[in-house]
Every structure is written in C-alpha cells, then in structure tokens.
N, C-alpha and C positions, 0 to 999 in steps of 0.2 A: 194941116200942119206938117212940118217936116222935122225930123231929128236925125242925128248921125250916130252910128255905132262907133264906140271907141276901140282902140287897139286891144283892149281887154275884153271886148265883146259886150260892153255895157251900153244900154240905150237909155237916154234921159227922156222922161216924159215932160213935155212942155209945161211951164208954170201954169198956163191958163187951164190945162186939163187937171193938174194937181189941185188947184184951188177949186175948180168947179165940182170935183168929186171928193173933196176933203181928204186927199191922199196925204199920208204922213210917212216919214222915214220908218222903215221896219215893216210896212205893209207888205204882204206876200201876194204873189201872182202866180198863176199857172199859165204856161205857154203851150199852145197847140199848133202844130203844123197842119195847115189845111191843104196846101199843095205847094209846089215849088214857088217860092217868093211870096207866099201868103201865110200869115200867122194870126192867131187870135190870142190876145192877152186878156186874162180874166182875173180880177181881184178876188183873192180868197178871203172870205169873211169868217171871223171866228164865231163859234157858237155863242149864243147869249150866255153870259155869266161864266164863260170858259176861263178857268184859272182863278175863279173867286175863292174856292175852298183853299187852294194853295196860298193865296194872298192872306186869307184870314188866319190860316195856321202859322204863317210866318210872323205873326204879331210878336213883337219883342217881349211882351210881358202880359200875362193874364191879368184881367181886371184893370186894365189901364184906362178904360173909359169910365169917367165919373160924371153922372148927370149933374147939371147945374140948375139952380132955381130960376124960373122964368115965369113971365106972365102967361096965363092961359090964352090960347087963341080961340077958345070956344065963344068968347064974347065979341070977337071982331066982326 
C-alpha cells in the first residue's frame, strides 16, 4: 500500500489498515528511524485499566448508582 506525506508532515494510514487493526482517532504511535528512508511505526497500547481511577473519581455525584430490582439469573 502507498500513502503520501502532506506538507505538514502528516502521513495517513490507509483505511484498510485502520480497519484491520481497529485503529481509532487519538491512538498513539512511536516512530523509529531504522536507517535512511526506513522507519518503523509502532502503536502504543495503554496499560490495562489506565485512567480508570481518574474516570471513577470524576463521577459527578457520589452514590449516583442505584440498583434496580430484577429477576435472578441463577435460575436461567
């Protein structure tokens, strides 16, 4: 596959690659220069649950979750 660098230095990954690897806007990559004209692009993966505590602490109101009555799944 081919792609072109823009005047701003941006390179677009082809849609087929984005779909194949479930890439989304905001995903981060590291770029490594192997030698002149050769580069390696590696997707940076966040650690599992990274940001979870911050997300939970950002809850707008304490005790906002109220359990509701429902049928037990033990008998299914």
